[in-house]
C-alpha positions as CSV (number, residue, x, y, z in Angstrom):
1,X,6.6,5.7,-14.3
2,X,3.3,5.0,-12.6
3,X,3.0,4.0,-9.0
4,X,0.4,1.7,-7.5
5,X,-1.8,3.3,-4.8
6,X,-2.7,1.2,-1.8
7,X,-5.1,2.3,0.9
8,X,-4.7,1.3,4.6
9,X,-7.8,0.0,6.4
10,X,-7.9,3.3,8.3
11,X,-7.8,5.4,5.1
12,X,-10.6,3.2,3.5
13,X,-12.7,3.7,6.7
14,X,-12.1,7.4,6.8
15,X,-13.0,7.8,3.1
16,X,-16.2,5.8,3.6
17,X,-17.2,7.5,6.8
18,X,-16.6,11.0,5.3
19,X,-18.5,10.2,2.2
20,X,-21.5,9.1,4.3
21,X,-21.2,12.2,6.5
22,X,-21.2,14.6,3.5
23,X,-24.0,12.7,1.8
24,X,-26.2,13.0,4.9
25,X,-25.7,16.8,4.8
26,X,-26.4,17.2,1.1
27,X,-27.1,14.7,-1.7
28,X,-24.1,14.5,-4.0
29,X,-21.7,16.2,-1.7
30,X,-20.2,12.9,-0.7
31,X,-19.5,12.1,-4.3
32,X,-17.8,15.6,-4.7
33,X,-15.6,14.7,-1.7
34,X,-14.7,11.4,-3.2
35,X,-13.9,12.9,-6.6
36,X,-11.6,15.5,-4.9
37,X,-9.7,12.7,-3.1
38,X,-9.5,10.6,-6.3
39,X,-8.1,13.5,-8.3
40,X,-5.2,13.8,-5.8
41,X,-4.7,10.0,-5.9
42,X,-4.4,10.2,-9.7
43,X,-1.7,12.9,-9.4
44,X,0.2,10.8,-6.8
45,X,0.2,7.8,-9.1
46,X,2.4,9.7,-11.5
47,X,4.0,12.2,-9.1
48,X,4.3,10.7,-5.7
49,X,6.8,13.4,-4.5
50,X,4.1,16.1,-4.8
51,X,3.2,16.2,-1.1
52,X,5.1,18.0,1.7
53,X,7.4,15.8,3.8
54,X,6.1,16.2,7.4
55,X,8.4,13.7,9.2
56,X,10.9,11.1,8.1
57,X,8.2,8.8,6.6
58,X,5.0,10.6,5.8
59,X,4.0,13.2,3.2
60,X,0.8,15.3,3.2
61,X,-1.3,16.8,0.5
62,X,-4.4,19.0,1.0
63,X,-7.8,18.0,-0.5
64,X,-9.1,21.0,-2.3
65,X,-12.4,22.5,-1.1
66,X,-12.6,20.1,1.9
67,X,-10.9,20.2,5.3
68,X,-8.8,17.0,4.8
69,X,-5.2,16.0,4.3
70,X,-4.1,12.8,2.6
71,X,-1.3,11.3,4.7
72,X,0.9,8.9,2.7
73,X,4.3,7.4,2.3
74,X,6.2,6.4,-0.9
75,X,7.8,3.0,-1.2
76,X,10.1,3.8,-4.1
77,X,11.6,0.3,-4.5
78,X,8.1,-1.3,-5.0
79,X,6.6,1.8,-6.7
80,X,3.8,2.0,-4.2
81,X,2.1,5.0,-2.7
82,X,0.6,3.9,0.6
83,X,-2.3,6.0,1.8
84,X,-2.1,6.0,5.5
85,X,-5.0,8.4,6.4
86,X,-7.6,10.7,4.9
87,X,-7.3,13.0,7.9
88,X,-9.9,15.7,8.9
89,X,-8.0,18.9,9.8
90,X,-10.1,19.5,12.9
91,X,-8.8,16.3,14.5
92,X,-6.0,16.2,17.0
93,X,-2.8,16.5,14.8
94,X,-0.9,14.2,17.1
95,X,-3.1,11.4,15.7
96,X,-2.1,11.9,12.1
97,X,0.6,9.3,11.9
98,X,-0.7,6.8,14.4
99,X,-2.2,3.5,13.2
C-alpha cells in the first residue's frame, strides 16, 4: 500500500538550498542531487520501513553519491511518511532531530 510523502518546511528549505549550492558548483549537479533524493522518496512511498530507526521516532536513509541523510518518521495510521530533514552529514549530529 502506498504512503503519502509530506515534507516539513525545514526539509523543503534544505532541499532547495542544497540544489542551489550544487548548481553553483556545476551546472546539472543540483538536478542530480534532487533526482537522488526523489529516488529514495519513491522507495519510501512503498516501503517506509526501509530506513534505520535512530531513536524512538525518526528513521534515516542515506542519499547515494551525496553526503546527506533523509530523516523521516512514519505515521502508519494515516499512511504518511513525514520528511523531517534532508541533513548534510557534516553538520552537528545533535541538530538532526530538532525543528
